[in-house]
C-alpha positions in Angstrom: 84.4 -112.7 107.8 86.3 -112.1 104.4 87.5 -108.9 102.3 86.0 -106.7 100.4 87.9 -107.5 97.2 87.2 -111.0 97.7 83.5 -110.5 98.3 83.7 -108.4 94.7 85.4 -111.4 93.2 82.9 -113.8 94.1 79.9 -112.1 93.4 80.6 -110.5 90.2 78.7 -112.2 87.0 79.5 -110.3 83.9 81.6 -111.6 81.2 85.0 -110.9 81.7 84.9 -110.9 85.4 86.4 -113.8 87.2 83.4 -115.8 88.4 81.4 -114.6 85.4 84.4 -116.5 83.2 83.6 -119.6 85.8 79.9 -119.3 85.7 79.7 -119.5 81.9 81.2 -123.1 82.1 78.1 -124.7 83.5 74.6 -125.0 81.6 72.1 -123.1 83.5 68.3 -124.1 83.6 66.6 -120.7 82.2 62.8 -121.8 81.5 60.5 -124.7 81.1 59.9 -126.4 77.7 56.1 -125.8 78.1 56.4 -122.0 78.8 56.7 -122.3 74.8 53.1 -123.7 74.6 51.2 -120.4 74.8 54.3 -117.9 73.8 56.9 -118.2 71.1 59.5 -115.5 72.5 60.8 -114.9 75.9 63.0 -111.7 77.1 65.4 -113.0 79.7 68.7 -111.4 81.3 71.4 -113.7 82.3 74.9 -113.4 83.7 74.5 -110.0 83.3 73.4 -110.3 79.5 70.0 -109.4 77.8 69.0 -112.0 75.5 65.6 -113.4 74.0 64.8 -116.9 73.9 62.5 -118.2 71.3 61.1 -121.2 69.9 60.4 -120.8 65.8 57.8 -122.9 63.5 59.7 -126.2 63.2 60.3 -126.5 67.1 64.2 -125.3 67.0 64.9 -123.1 70.0 67.6 -120.4 70.0 68.9 -117.9 72.2 69.9 -114.6 70.9 71.0 -110.9 71.4 68.1 -109.0 72.7 68.9 -106.5 70.2 68.6 -106.6 66.0 72.0 -105.1 64.7 70.0 -103.5 62.0 68.8 -100.5 64.2 68.6 -102.1 68.3 65.2 -103.0 67.7 63.9 -105.3 70.7 64.0 -108.7 69.2 61.5 -110.1 72.2 58.8 -108.7 70.3 59.9 -110.3 66.9 57.9 -113.2 65.5 58.9 -116.5 64.6 59.1 -118.1 61.1 59.9 -121.5 59.8 63.5 -121.0 60.8 64.3 -118.5 63.0 63.3 -115.1 64.8 62.3 -112.1 62.7 62.7 -108.6 63.7 59.3 -106.8 63.8 60.9 -103.6 62.7 62.2 -104.3 59.0 61.9 -108.0 58.9 65.4 -109.3 59.4 65.5 -112.4 60.3 68.2 -115.0 62.3 68.4 -118.7 62.9 69.5 -120.3 66.0 73.4 -119.8 65.4 72.8 -116.0 65.1 73.2 -115.9 61.4 71.1 -113.3 59.4 69.5 -115.5 57.0 67.3 -112.7 55.6 67.2 -109.2 54.6 63.5 -108.7 52.9 64.5 -105.0 51.1 68.0 -105.4 50.8 67.8 -109.4 49.2 65.4 -107.6 46.8 66.8 -103.9 45.7 70.9 -105.1 46.1 71.0 -109.1 46.0 74.7 -108.9 44.6 75.6 -107.2 48.0 74.5 -110.4 50.0 75.0 -108.2 53.3 73.1 -110.5 55.2 76.0 -112.7 54.8 78.3 -110.4 56.9 75.7 -109.9 60.0 75.1 -112.3 62.6 74.2 -111.4 66.5 75.2 -113.2 69.6 73.8 -116.3 70.1 74.2 -119.2 72.7 73.4 -123.1 72.5 70.1 -124.2 73.9 69.5 -127.7 75.2 65.8 -129.7 76.0 66.4 -132.0 78.7 63.9 -133.2 81.4 61.5 -130.5 80.7 63.9 -127.8 81.4 65.7 -125.4 78.3 69.4 -125.1 79.6 71.8 -122.5 78.3 75.7 -122.4 78.1 77.4 -118.9 77.7 80.9 -120.6 77.6 83.7 -121.3 75.4 83.7 -124.4 73.2 83.7 -127.3 73.4 81.0 -127.0 75.5 80.2 -130.0 78.6 77.5 -131.8 78.4 74.2 -130.7 79.9 74.4 -133.3 83.4 71.7 -136.5 83.3 71.3 -136.5 87.2 69.8 -139.6 88.4 66.2 -138.1 89.3 65.6 -137.0 86.0 64.9 -140.4 84.8 62.8 -141.4 87.7 59.5 -143.2 86.6 55.8 -142.7 88.3 56.1 -139.4 89.4 54.4 -135.9 89.2 57.2 -133.3 88.2 56.4 -129.6 87.9 58.8 -126.7 87.5 58.8 -123.4 89.8 60.5 -120.3 89.2 60.8 -116.9 91.1 62.9 -114.0 90.5 64.6 -113.0 93.6 66.1 -109.7 94.0 69.9 -110.4 95.3 73.0 -111.9 94.4 73.2 -115.5 93.8 76.0 -116.4 96.3 73.8 -115.5 99.0 71.2 -117.9 97.6 73.5 -120.9 97.4 75.0 -120.6 100.6 72.0 -121.5 101.9 72.2 -124.6 100.5 74.9 -125.9 102.9 73.3 -124.2 106.0 71.5 -127.3 107.4 70.9 -125.3 110.9 68.5 -122.9 109.4 65.9 -125.4 108.7 65.1 -125.9 112.5 64.9 -122.0 113.1 63.7 -120.3 109.7 61.4 -123.4 108.4 60.4 -125.4 111.2 60.2 -122.8 114.7 59.4 -120.0 112.6 56.5 -121.5 111.0 55.0 -122.6 114.2 55.1 -118.7 115.6 53.7 -117.6 112.0 50.6 -120.2 112.8 50.3 -118.3 115.8 51.5 -121.1 118.7 54.9 -120.4 120.6 55.7 -124.0 120.3 57.0 -126.4 121.0 59.9 -126.1 118.7 61.6 -128.5 116.6 64.0 -130.9 118.0 67.7 -128.8 118.0 70.6 -129.5 116.0 73.3 -131.5 118.1 76.0 -132.2 115.1 76.7 -131.1 111.7 79.1 -132.3 109.6 80.1 -131.5 105.7 82.1 -133.3 103.0 83.0 -132.7 99.3 82.5 -134.9 96.5 82.5 -134.9 92.8 79.6 -133.2 92.3 79.4 -131.0 94.9 79.3 -130.9 98.9 77.1 -133.2 101.3 76.0 -131.8 104.5 74.8 -133.8 107.4 73.0 -133.4 110.9 71.9 -134.9 114.0 69.2 -133.5 115.7 67.7 -134.2 119.4 65.5 -136.8 118.0 68.0 -138.7 115.8 71.5 -140.5 116.1 73.8 -141.6 113.9 72.0 -144.4 112.0 69.6 -141.3 110.7 69.8 -141.0 106.9 70.2 -137.5 107.3 73.3 -138.1 109.2 74.8 -140.9 107.0 73.5 -139.5 104.0 72.6 -136.2 104.0 71.8 -133.6 101.8 73.3 -132.2 98.5 74.9 -128.9 97.8 75.0 -129.5 94.0 78.0 -127.7 92.0 77.9 -124.8 91.1 74.4 -123.3 92.6 72.0 -125.4 93.5 70.2 -127.9 96.5 69.2 -131.3 96.3 67.1 -132.4 98.4 66.2 -136.0 97.1 62.9 -135.2 95.9 63.6 -131.7 94.4 66.3 -129.8 93.1 66.6 -125.8 93.0 68.9 -123.9 90.9 69.9 -120.3 91.8 70.7 -119.0 88.4 72.5 -115.6 88.2 70.5 -112.9 86.4 73.0 -110.6 87.0 75.1 -108.9 90.3 71.8 -108.3 91.9 69.5 -110.6 90.8 68.5 -114.7 90.6 66.2 -116.6 89.2 65.3 -119.2 91.5 64.3 -122.7 89.4 62.8 -125.7 90.9 62.5 -129.1 89.5 60.1 -131.3 91.7 59.4 -134.8 91.5 56.9 -136.1 93.7 56.1 -140.3 93.4 53.0 -141.2 93.2 51.8 -144.0 95.2 52.3 -147.5 94.2 48.7 -148.1 93.6 48.7 -145.6 90.8 51.5 -147.4 88.8 52.1 -147.2 86.0 51.9 -143.1 86.1 53.2 -141.5 82.8 53.2 -137.8 82.5 53.0 -136.3 79.1 54.9 -133.2 79.9 55.9 -130.9 82.7 54.2 -127.9 83.8 56.4 -124.8 84.5 54.7 -122.1 86.8 56.1 -118.8 88.3 55.3 -118.1 91.7 54.9 -114.6 93.4 57.4 -113.4 96.1 55.6 -110.3 97.8 52.1 -109.9 99.1 50.5 -107.2 96.6 48.0 -105.8 99.7 50.9 -105.7 102.2 53.9 -105.4 99.9 55.9 -107.5 102.3 57.9 -110.7 101.1 55.8 -113.6 101.5 56.5 -116.2 104.4 53.9 -118.5 104.1 56.0 -121.3 102.0 59.4 -123.1 102.6 61.2 -121.4 99.7 59.6 -118.4 100.5 61.0 -118.0 103.6 64.3 -118.7 102.1 63.7 -116.0 99.7 63.2 -113.6 102.7 67.0 -114.7 104.3 68.2 -114.0 101.2 66.9 -110.7 100.2 67.5 -109.6 104.1 71.2 -109.9 103.7 70.8 -107.0 101.2 71.5 -106.8 97.0 74.8 -108.4 97.7 75.9 -109.5 101.1 78.5 -107.3 102.6 80.6 -110.5 104.1 83.2 -108.1 105.4 80.9 -107.9 108.4 79.7 -110.9 108.9 80.5 -113.6 111.9 80.6 -117.0 111.3 80.1 -120.0 113.6 81.0 -123.9 113.9 77.6 -124.6 111.7 79.0 -122.4 108.9 82.1 -124.8 108.3 80.2 -125.7 105.1 79.9 -122.0 103.8 83.8 -121.5 104.3 84.3 -124.6 102.1 82.2 -123.5 99.4 84.0 -120.4 98.9 87.4 -121.7 99.1 86.0 -124.2 96.2 85.2 -121.5 94.3 88.5 -119.8 94.6 90.0 -123.1 93.6 87.9 -123.4 90.5 89.2 -120.0 89.8 92.5 -120.9 89.9 91.8 -123.9 87.7 90.4 -121.5 85.4 93.7 -119.6 85.3 95.7 -122.5 84.6 93.1 -123.9 81.6 91.9 -126.8 83.4 87.9 -127.5 84.0 86.6 -126.4 87.2 84.4 -128.6 89.6 81.5 -130.9 88.3 82.2 -130.5 84.6 80.7 -133.6 82.3 82.5 -134.5 79.3 82.3 -138.1 79.4 79.1 -139.5 77.7 79.4 -142.7 78.9 79.6 -140.9 82.6 76.5 -138.6 81.5 74.4 -141.7 80.6 73.0 -141.3 84.5 75.0 -139.7 87.2 73.6 -140.7 90.6 73.8 -139.0 93.5 73.7 -139.7 97.5 69.7 -139.8 98.2 68.4 -140.3 101.7 65.2 -142.1 102.1 65.2 -143.1 98.4 62.5 -146.0 99.7 60.0 -143.1 100.0 61.0 -141.1 97.3 62.0 -143.5 94.6 60.6 -146.8 95.3 57.3 -145.3 96.5 54.8 -146.3 99.0 51.2 -147.4 99.4 48.1 -145.5 99.1 47.6 -145.6 102.6 51.1 -144.9 104.0 51.6 -142.2 101.2 48.2 -140.3 103.3 50.1 -140.5 106.5 53.9 -140.5 105.6 55.8 -137.2 107.0 57.8 -136.8 103.7 54.4 -137.1 101.5 51.4 -136.1 103.7 52.4 -132.2 103.5 52.1 -132.0 99.5 48.9 -133.9 99.5 47.3 -131.0 101.8 49.0 -128.5 99.2 52.7 -127.6 97.4 54.4 -127.1 100.6 57.7 -125.0 98.8 56.5 -122.2 96.9 53.1 -120.1 97.0 51.0 -119.5 93.8 50.6 -123.3 92.4 47.9 -122.7 89.7 44.6 -124.2 90.3 44.9 -126.8 87.1 48.5 -128.0 88.2 46.5 -128.7 91.5 44.1 -130.9 90.3 46.6 -132.8 87.8 48.6 -133.7 90.8 45.7 -134.7 92.9 44.4 -136.7 90.1 47.9 -138.4 89.7 47.8 -139.5 93.4 44.5 -140.6 93.3 42.8 -138.1 95.3 39.6 -136.2 94.3 40.3 -134.1 91.6 37.8 -131.5 93.0 39.8 -131.0 95.9 40.3 -126.9 96.8 43.9 -125.8 97.1 45.5 -125.1 100.3 45.1 -122.5 102.2 48.1 -120.0 100.9 48.1 -121.7 97.5 
């Protein structure tokens, strides 16, 4: 357990709070680029700030204050011009820097006053990378958007999945360094949800954790593996400051505010080698439901939906003063200590962990990857249909419920399966 004051320290995300200032030192994925094929503006809340993300007619993205400083109209209902976002109330126009560049009546009636030169709104830089839109809310100079190796992988079907989870970001991220929960929450619980009493998953025998430049590795040995298994020699990655990287996908836990988190998943599925070269023109984005409309209960049919249940079940903000950590929770203690050390670094004027500023380093940042030969190098089509890492995605997207039919069909075409195949149950 930790003291109440420390729990507040680690979970507050607003501007001016220690953790809020730390989290503002990083770029955050906030939307998919392809979302703006159908919309021009999107209201969002990030780190406790109400903002609007937009794409103007020239293709420039902007992230600005949700409210016009004239009469506080909601700019998410504004409309885009060739340059910038125009308030639908009185027509004031703002560019991506937040500068007011037009005030139709004032510009006509009193051009000599040039009021617009003195009007600006809060704005933050936006970067499009790997099909995601990234935002930076911190001081300048801004670091670089990390160019993780997996963003450059070829011959794969990629998709972006989002969900809004009504709880604090930290309990979501602590899940990223908890290997034993896979045995019980995903394997064994799925057996019981399927109406069976067994057999259960092979039990964990040993877990370990180590820190590296961009996060932490967690490793495990189960009853059916040994010290030569890649889940022990390499393991999986708790990516700093708020993501889980499993090899084929990365899950960011983006703080909306102290009580809500945006889950953003970037998923890569290598197509069979028989399909090479495969080129995907754009990366689709979809939003997954988290509650069953009929029952009002949390959906439990998919891997990440099960995680969501664990997160929200801890309460809106987990009360860590009442927890009792065990030996398998050493990774939890490690990331809490690292966050506290990062707060000290910030107070000393130093960059926190995993900030990237060197462009040569950012050409491609490699991460430890278990089972690279399957996830990156690829399998033959025959192998693909039976391998335990690829077979589940042929049956249906296993990580979140709600995958749209058109994305399911596009995936099946990509891997060379009948494009008319129906979605799996629960999809």
